[in-house]
HTML snippet that shows the backbone in 3Dmol.js (N, CA, C, O; Angstrom):
<script src="https://3Dmol.org/build/3Dmol-min.js"></script>
<div id="view" style="width:600px;height:400px;position:relative"></div>
<script>
const pdb = `
ATOM      1  N   MET A   1       8.364   8.934   5.383  1.00  0.00           N
ATOM      2  CA  MET A   1       9.213   8.164   4.501  1.00  0.00           C
ATOM      3  C   MET A   1       9.458   8.967   3.230  1.00  0.00           C
ATOM      4  O   MET A   1       8.522   9.511   2.646  1.00  0.00           O
ATOM      5  N   GLU A   2      10.682   9.040   2.813  1.00  0.00           N
ATOM      6  CA  GLU A   2      10.999   9.725   1.571  1.00  0.00           C
ATOM      7  C   GLU A   2      10.570   8.866   0.393  1.00  0.00           C
ATOM      8  O   GLU A   2      10.490   7.642   0.506  1.00  0.00           O
ATOM      9  N   ASN A   3      10.295   9.508  -0.738  1.00  0.00           N
ATOM     10  CA  ASN A   3       9.911   8.779  -1.941  1.00  0.00           C
ATOM     11  C   ASN A   3      11.154   8.259  -2.647  1.00  0.00           C
ATOM     12  O   ASN A   3      11.470   8.687  -3.757  1.00  0.00           O
ATOM     13  N   ASN A   4      11.845   7.353  -2.011  1.00  0.00           N
ATOM     14  CA  ASN A   4      13.058   6.744  -2.540  1.00  0.00           C
ATOM     15  C   ASN A   4      12.762   5.273  -2.766  1.00  0.00           C
ATOM     16  O   ASN A   4      12.519   4.541  -1.807  1.00  0.00           O
ATOM     17  N   LYS A   5      12.778   4.824  -4.025  1.00  0.00           N
ATOM     18  CA  LYS A   5      12.387   3.453  -4.352  1.00  0.00           C
ATOM     19  C   LYS A   5      13.177   2.416  -3.570  1.00  0.00           C
ATOM     20  O   LYS A   5      12.672   1.320  -3.323  1.00  0.00           O
ATOM     21  N   GLN A   6      14.401   2.732  -3.175  1.00  0.00           N
ATOM     22  CA  GLN A   6      15.199   1.783  -2.415  1.00  0.00           C
ATOM     23  C   GLN A   6      14.613   1.548  -1.029  1.00  0.00           C
ATOM     24  O   GLN A   6      14.867   0.509  -0.420  1.00  0.00           O
ATOM     25  N   GLU A   7      13.837   2.491  -0.525  1.00  0.00           N
ATOM     26  CA  GLU A   7      13.262   2.369   0.807  1.00  0.00           C
ATOM     27  C   GLU A   7      11.857   1.783   0.788  1.00  0.00           C
ATOM     28  O   GLU A   7      11.334   1.427   1.844  1.00  0.00           O
ATOM     29  N   LEU A   8      11.231   1.672  -0.380  1.00  0.00           N
ATOM     30  CA  LEU A   8       9.857   1.187  -0.460  1.00  0.00           C
ATOM     31  C   LEU A   8       9.809  -0.330  -0.341  1.00  0.00           C
ATOM     32  O   LEU A   8      10.733  -1.027  -0.759  1.00  0.00           O
ATOM     33  N   LEU A   9       8.715  -0.833   0.236  1.00  0.00           N
ATOM     34  CA  LEU A   9       8.514  -2.274   0.341  1.00  0.00           C
ATOM     35  C   LEU A   9       8.216  -2.861  -1.031  1.00  0.00           C
ATOM     36  O   LEU A   9       7.691  -2.174  -1.907  1.00  0.00           O
ATOM     37  N   ALA A  10       8.551  -4.120  -1.213  1.00  0.00           N
ATOM     38  CA  ALA A  10       8.317  -4.811  -2.479  1.00  0.00           C
ATOM     39  C   ALA A  10       6.832  -5.103  -2.666  1.00  0.00           C
ATOM     40  O   ALA A  10       6.102  -5.301  -1.694  1.00  0.00           O
ATOM     41  N   LEU A  11       6.391  -5.128  -3.923  1.00  0.00           N
ATOM     42  CA  LEU A  11       5.024  -5.565  -4.222  1.00  0.00           C
ATOM     43  C   LEU A  11       4.867  -6.989  -3.711  1.00  0.00           C
ATOM     44  O   LEU A  11       5.779  -7.806  -3.839  1.00  0.00           O
ATOM     45  N   GLY A  12       3.706  -7.285  -3.131  1.00  0.00           N
ATOM     46  CA  GLY A  12       3.467  -8.603  -2.557  1.00  0.00           C
ATOM     47  C   GLY A  12       3.829  -8.697  -1.088  1.00  0.00           C
ATOM     48  O   GLY A  12       3.549  -9.708  -0.445  1.00  0.00           O
ATOM     49  N   SER A  13       4.452  -7.649  -0.543  1.00  0.00           N
ATOM     50  CA  SER A  13       4.793  -7.648   0.884  1.00  0.00           C
ATOM     51  C   SER A  13       3.516  -7.673   1.717  1.00  0.00           C
ATOM     52  O   SER A  13       2.526  -7.029   1.369  1.00  0.00           O
ATOM     53  N   ILE A  14       3.547  -8.415   2.812  1.00  0.00           N
ATOM     54  CA  ILE A  14       2.421  -8.492   3.743  1.00  0.00           C
ATOM     55  C   ILE A  14       2.770  -7.627   4.951  1.00  0.00           C
ATOM     56  O   ILE A  14       3.838  -7.779   5.544  1.00  0.00           O
ATOM     57  N   VAL A  15       1.859  -6.715   5.314  1.00  0.00           N
ATOM     58  CA  VAL A  15       2.108  -5.784   6.412  1.00  0.00           C
ATOM     59  C   VAL A  15       0.884  -5.703   7.318  1.00  0.00           C
ATOM     60  O   VAL A  15      -0.222  -6.073   6.924  1.00  0.00           O
ATOM     61  N   VAL A  16       1.096  -5.217   8.529  1.00  0.00           N
ATOM     62  CA  VAL A  16       0.018  -4.851   9.447  1.00  0.00           C
ATOM     63  C   VAL A  16       0.273  -3.398   9.819  1.00  0.00           C
ATOM     64  O   VAL A  16       1.362  -3.055  10.278  1.00  0.00           O
ATOM     65  N   LEU A  17      -0.728  -2.540   9.622  1.00  0.00           N
ATOM     66  CA  LEU A  17      -0.569  -1.121   9.921  1.00  0.00           C
ATOM     67  C   LEU A  17      -0.448  -0.900  11.420  1.00  0.00           C
ATOM     68  O   LEU A  17      -0.995  -1.662  12.217  1.00  0.00           O
ATOM     69  N   LYS A  18       0.264   0.138  11.793  1.00  0.00           N
ATOM     70  CA  LYS A  18       0.428   0.494  13.203  1.00  0.00           C
ATOM     71  C   LYS A  18      -0.951   0.703  13.813  1.00  0.00           C
ATOM     72  O   LYS A  18      -1.747   1.489  13.299  1.00  0.00           O
ATOM     73  N   GLY A  19      -1.236   0.005  14.902  1.00  0.00           N
ATOM     74  CA  GLY A  19      -2.530   0.107  15.561  1.00  0.00           C
ATOM     75  C   GLY A  19      -3.588  -0.782  14.930  1.00  0.00           C
ATOM     76  O   GLY A  19      -4.724  -0.813  15.401  1.00  0.00           O
ATOM     77  N   GLY A  20      -3.237  -1.504  13.872  1.00  0.00           N
ATOM     78  CA  GLY A  20      -4.186  -2.371  13.176  1.00  0.00           C
ATOM     79  C   GLY A  20      -4.018  -3.824  13.573  1.00  0.00           C
ATOM     80  O   GLY A  20      -3.125  -4.170  14.346  1.00  0.00           O
ATOM     81  N   TYR A  21      -4.888  -4.674  13.036  1.00  0.00           N
ATOM     82  CA  TYR A  21      -4.793  -6.102  13.317  1.00  0.00           C
ATOM     83  C   TYR A  21      -4.968  -6.955  12.064  1.00  0.00           C
ATOM     84  O   TYR A  21      -4.649  -8.143  12.086  1.00  0.00           O
ATOM     85  N   LYS A  22      -5.469  -6.374  10.972  1.00  0.00           N
ATOM     86  CA  LYS A  22      -5.656  -7.121   9.722  1.00  0.00           C
ATOM     87  C   LYS A  22      -4.413  -7.017   8.854  1.00  0.00           C
ATOM     88  O   LYS A  22      -3.768  -5.970   8.787  1.00  0.00           O
ATOM     89  N   LYS A  23      -4.087  -8.123   8.189  1.00  0.00           N
ATOM     90  CA  LYS A  23      -2.958  -8.124   7.263  1.00  0.00           C
ATOM     91  C   LYS A  23      -3.369  -7.482   5.943  1.00  0.00           C
ATOM     92  O   LYS A  23      -4.499  -7.643   5.481  1.00  0.00           O
ATOM     93  N   LEU A  24      -2.433  -6.755   5.348  1.00  0.00           N
ATOM     94  CA  LEU A  24      -2.622  -6.138   4.037  1.00  0.00           C
ATOM     95  C   LEU A  24      -1.481  -6.569   3.129  1.00  0.00           C
ATOM     96  O   LEU A  24      -0.355  -6.765   3.587  1.00  0.00           O
ATOM     97  N   MET A  25      -1.776  -6.717   1.837  1.00  0.00           N
ATOM     98  CA  MET A  25      -0.738  -7.011   0.860  1.00  0.00           C
ATOM     99  C   MET A  25      -0.541  -5.782  -0.020  1.00  0.00           C
ATOM    100  O   MET A  25      -1.510  -5.210  -0.519  1.00  0.00           O
ATOM    101  N   ILE A  26       0.706  -5.379  -0.210  1.00  0.00           N
ATOM    102  CA  ILE A  26       1.044  -4.244  -1.063  1.00  0.00           C
ATOM    103  C   ILE A  26       0.857  -4.669  -2.522  1.00  0.00           C
ATOM    104  O   ILE A  26       1.491  -5.616  -2.988  1.00  0.00           O
ATOM    105  N   VAL A  27      -0.030  -3.951  -3.245  1.00  0.00           N
ATOM    106  CA  VAL A  27      -0.290  -4.287  -4.654  1.00  0.00           C
ATOM    107  C   VAL A  27       0.066  -3.140  -5.597  1.00  0.00           C
ATOM    108  O   VAL A  27      -0.011  -3.297  -6.815  1.00  0.00           O
ATOM    109  N   GLY A  28       0.453  -1.999  -5.051  1.00  0.00           N
ATOM    110  CA  GLY A  28       0.846  -0.867  -5.885  1.00  0.00           C
ATOM    111  C   GLY A  28       1.694   0.103  -5.091  1.00  0.00           C
ATOM    112  O   GLY A  28       1.659   0.130  -3.861  1.00  0.00           O
ATOM    113  N   ARG A  29       2.461   0.902  -5.826  1.00  0.00           N
ATOM    114  CA  ARG A  29       3.306   1.912  -5.184  1.00  0.00           C
ATOM    115  C   ARG A  29       3.191   3.216  -5.954  1.00  0.00           C
ATOM    116  O   ARG A  29       2.927   3.226  -7.157  1.00  0.00           O
ATOM    117  N   MET A  30       3.394   4.318  -5.236  1.00  0.00           N
ATOM    118  CA  MET A  30       3.402   5.657  -5.818  1.00  0.00           C
ATOM    119  C   MET A  30       2.118   5.917  -6.606  1.00  0.00           C
ATOM    120  O   MET A  30       2.162   6.167  -7.810  1.00  0.00           O
ATOM    121  N   GLN A  31       0.973   5.858  -5.918  1.00  0.00           N
ATOM    122  CA  GLN A  31      -0.350   6.001  -6.518  1.00  0.00           C
ATOM    123  C   GLN A  31      -0.856   7.435  -6.396  1.00  0.00           C
ATOM    124  O   GLN A  31      -0.780   8.038  -5.326  1.00  0.00           O
ATOM    125  N   LEU A  32      -1.373   7.977  -7.503  1.00  0.00           N
ATOM    126  CA  LEU A  32      -1.995   9.303  -7.497  1.00  0.00           C
ATOM    127  C   LEU A  32      -3.479   9.163  -7.208  1.00  0.00           C
ATOM    128  O   LEU A  32      -4.137   8.270  -7.742  1.00  0.00           O
ATOM    129  N   GLN A  33      -4.018  10.049  -6.355  1.00  0.00           N
ATOM    130  CA  GLN A  33      -5.429  10.017  -6.002  1.00  0.00           C
ATOM    131  C   GLN A  33      -6.175  11.085  -6.775  1.00  0.00           C
ATOM    132  O   GLN A  33      -6.051  12.274  -6.483  1.00  0.00           O
ATOM    133  N   GLY A  34      -6.946  10.663  -7.758  1.00  0.00           N
ATOM    134  CA  GLY A  34      -7.876  11.505  -8.494  1.00  0.00           C
ATOM    135  C   GLY A  34      -7.411  12.900  -8.848  1.00  0.00           C
ATOM    136  O   GLY A  34      -6.233  13.139  -9.116  1.00  0.00           O
ATOM    137  N   GLU A  35      -8.372  13.821  -8.844  1.00  0.00           N
ATOM    138  CA  GLU A  35      -8.116  15.195  -9.260  1.00  0.00           C
ATOM    139  C   GLU A  35      -7.247  15.961  -8.265  1.00  0.00           C
ATOM    140  O   GLU A  35      -6.624  16.960  -8.624  1.00  0.00           O
ATOM    141  N   GLU A  36      -7.204  15.493  -7.016  1.00  0.00           N
ATOM    142  CA  GLU A  36      -6.386  16.170  -6.004  1.00  0.00           C
ATOM    143  C   GLU A  36      -4.900  16.004  -6.287  1.00  0.00           C
ATOM    144  O   GLU A  36      -4.078  16.779  -5.798  1.00  0.00           O
ATOM    145  N   GLU A  37      -4.562  15.003  -7.069  1.00  0.00           N
ATOM    146  CA  GLU A  37      -3.178  14.658  -7.373  1.00  0.00           C
ATOM    147  C   GLU A  37      -2.363  14.457  -6.102  1.00  0.00           C
ATOM    148  O   GLU A  37      -1.208  14.874  -6.015  1.00  0.00           O
ATOM    149  N   LYS A  38      -2.984  13.813  -5.119  1.00  0.00           N
ATOM    150  CA  LYS A  38      -2.283  13.471  -3.883  1.00  0.00           C
ATOM    151  C   LYS A  38      -1.538  12.159  -4.119  1.00  0.00           C
ATOM    152  O   LYS A  38      -2.120  11.198  -4.623  1.00  0.00           O
ATOM    153  N   LEU A  39      -0.266  12.113  -3.761  1.00  0.00           N
ATOM    154  CA  LEU A  39       0.565  10.939  -3.997  1.00  0.00           C
ATOM    155  C   LEU A  39       0.651  10.091  -2.733  1.00  0.00           C
ATOM    156  O   LEU A  39       1.026  10.583  -1.669  1.00  0.00           O
ATOM    157  N   TRP A  40       0.298   8.812  -2.859  1.00  0.00           N
ATOM    158  CA  TRP A  40       0.378   7.856  -1.757  1.00  0.00           C
ATOM    159  C   TRP A  40       1.544   6.911  -2.025  1.00  0.00           C
ATOM    160  O   TRP A  40       1.797   6.544  -3.173  1.00  0.00           O
ATOM    161  N   ASP A  41       2.249   6.520  -0.980  1.00  0.00           N
ATOM    162  CA  ASP A  41       3.382   5.609  -1.141  1.00  0.00           C
ATOM    163  C   ASP A  41       2.936   4.221  -1.582  1.00  0.00           C
ATOM    164  O   ASP A  41       3.602   3.583  -2.397  1.00  0.00           O
ATOM    165  N   TYR A  42       1.798   3.749  -1.041  1.00  0.00           N
ATOM    166  CA  TYR A  42       1.381   2.366  -1.280  1.00  0.00           C
ATOM    167  C   TYR A  42      -0.104   2.244  -1.582  1.00  0.00           C
ATOM    168  O   TYR A  42      -0.907   3.108  -1.229  1.00  0.00           O
ATOM    169  N   LEU A  43      -0.444   1.146  -2.245  1.00  0.00           N
ATOM    170  CA  LEU A  43      -1.822   0.711  -2.438  1.00  0.00           C
ATOM    171  C   LEU A  43      -1.873  -0.712  -1.904  1.00  0.00           C
ATOM    172  O   LEU A  43      -1.059  -1.548  -2.298  1.00  0.00           O
ATOM    173  N   GLY A  44      -2.816  -1.000  -1.013  1.00  0.00           N
ATOM    174  CA  GLY A  44      -2.885  -2.327  -0.413  1.00  0.00           C
ATOM    175  C   GLY A  44      -4.287  -2.890  -0.424  1.00  0.00           C
ATOM    176  O   GLY A  44      -5.271  -2.157  -0.520  1.00  0.00           O
ATOM    177  N   VAL A  45      -4.362  -4.216  -0.323  1.00  0.00           N
ATOM    178  CA  VAL A  45      -5.637  -4.926  -0.226  1.00  0.00           C
ATOM    179  C   VAL A  45      -5.578  -5.861   0.976  1.00  0.00           C
ATOM    180  O   VAL A  45      -4.501  -6.265   1.417  1.00  0.00           O
ATOM    181  N   LEU A  46      -6.751  -6.196   1.495  1.00  0.00           N
ATOM    182  CA  LEU A  46      -6.806  -7.142   2.605  1.00  0.00           C
ATOM    183  C   LEU A  46      -6.166  -8.462   2.190  1.00  0.00           C
ATOM    184  O   LEU A  46      -6.293  -8.892   1.044  1.00  0.00           O
ATOM    185  N   TYR A  47      -5.482  -9.097   3.129  1.00  0.00           N
ATOM    186  CA  TYR A  47      -4.844 -10.383   2.867  1.00  0.00           C
ATOM    187  C   TYR A  47      -5.382 -11.393   3.866  1.00  0.00           C
ATOM    188  O   TYR A  47      -5.379 -11.107   5.064  1.00  0.00           O
ATOM    189  N   PRO A  48      -5.841 -12.552   3.436  1.00  0.00           N
ATOM    190  CA  PRO A  48      -5.752 -13.145   2.105  1.00  0.00           C
ATOM    191  C   PRO A  48      -6.971 -12.873   1.221  1.00  0.00           C
ATOM    192  O   PRO A  48      -7.060 -13.418   0.121  1.00  0.00           O
ATOM    193  N   GLU A  49      -7.908 -12.042   1.676  1.00  0.00           N
ATOM    194  CA  GLU A  49      -9.146 -11.824   0.931  1.00  0.00           C
ATOM    195  C   GLU A  49      -8.916 -11.227  -0.455  1.00  0.00           C
ATOM    196  O   GLU A  49      -9.581 -11.618  -1.414  1.00  0.00           O
ATOM    197  N   GLY A  50      -7.983 -10.287  -0.569  1.00  0.00           N
ATOM    198  CA  GLY A  50      -7.725  -9.629  -1.846  1.00  0.00           C
ATOM    199  C   GLY A  50      -8.694  -8.485  -2.077  1.00  0.00           C
ATOM    200  O   GLY A  50      -9.360  -8.028  -1.149  1.00  0.00           O
ATOM    201  N   TYR A  51      -8.772  -8.023  -3.323  1.00  0.00           N
ATOM    202  CA  TYR A  51      -9.645  -6.909  -3.688  1.00  0.00           C
ATOM    203  C   TYR A  51     -11.089  -7.378  -3.663  1.00  0.00           C
ATOM    204  O   TYR A  51     -11.447  -8.307  -4.387  1.00  0.00           O
ATOM    205  N   LEU A  52     -11.925  -6.752  -2.844  1.00  0.00           N
ATOM    206  CA  LEU A  52     -13.344  -7.108  -2.751  1.00  0.00           C
ATOM    207  C   LEU A  52     -14.156  -6.009  -3.404  1.00  0.00           C
ATOM    208  O   LEU A  52     -14.069  -4.847  -3.005  1.00  0.00           O
ATOM    209  N   HIS A  53     -14.937  -6.363  -4.396  1.00  0.00           N
ATOM    210  CA  HIS A  53     -15.718  -5.371  -5.137  1.00  0.00           C
ATOM    211  C   HIS A  53     -17.159  -5.430  -4.730  1.00  0.00           C
ATOM    212  O   HIS A  53     -17.978  -4.669  -5.245  1.00  0.00           O
TER     213      HIS A  53
END
`;
const viewer = $3Dmol.createViewer("view");
viewer.addModel(pdb, "pdb");
viewer.setStyle({}, {cartoon: {color: "spectrum"}});
viewer.zoomTo();
viewer.render();
</script>
């Protein structure tokens, strides 16, 4: 997927990953990972559980 905001899913979207069975909710987009500066398209949490600490 290209990093084109028009193609990204909306925050709050509920998805199931390919090959997965648990629902995830999109809570962030275009996230940088630490010192590696790796860019991820999405940040998600389990749905309906949410962020579990």
